[in-house]
N, C-alpha and C positions, 0 to 999 in steps of 0.2 A: 503494500499499499504507499511505504513511504516514496519508490519508485514509480508511483503513479500521483503523485504532490499531494497524500495527506499526510495529517499529524499523527504519529502515530504515540500513544501510550502505551505499555507492556506493561503484565504484571498487578494487572486492576483489579485491585482486591483478591484475587488469584494469581499464583504464577501462571499458569496456563492463561488467562484472559488479557485480552487486549482491547484497543479501542482505537477507531482510527475515525480522525475528523476533517472535514473538506467547508472551509468557508469561503466562497466567492468574494470577488475581490469588490462588487457591489455593494452585498451588506442587506441586500431586498428580497423577498419572496420569502415561502416556504422554508419551514425546517423537517427534514424527511429522516427520519431514523431506522435502519436497520438492525435487525438483530437476528444473529445464527448462532449454531452450537456446532461445535465439530468434535465427538469423541468416540472414544471406541469402548467394544466393552467386554470383557472378562470372557473368554474362549471361543469369542464371535470376531472380535477385532471393529474392521467398520463395518461389517454386514450389514451394520442397522441402517446405512444412508446417512447419517448426519456428517460423514466427509463433502458429501454432493451437494446439500443442503448450503452449508456452508461456505464452500463458493459458488453457490449459485448469487449468495447477498454479496461476495467481494466482487461477481463481476456487475451486479446492478447496481451498486455503490459504483464503481469505474463507472458506468454507462449512465448513470446521471449527472456526477462531476463536471 
């Protein structure tokens, strides 16, 4: 996200949590928030699909930027 000009805060309350923010130079318009999660389940790994949900949120954020 940093490469896409977002400001990234790492370890946001949890070691694995992070936040990426982007503010336009205009400072007007709506505020849009996207939440994603990426985790792995014991003995299953990423079979639950959360890794796909997370990257979709990242793609949407970059597209909106």
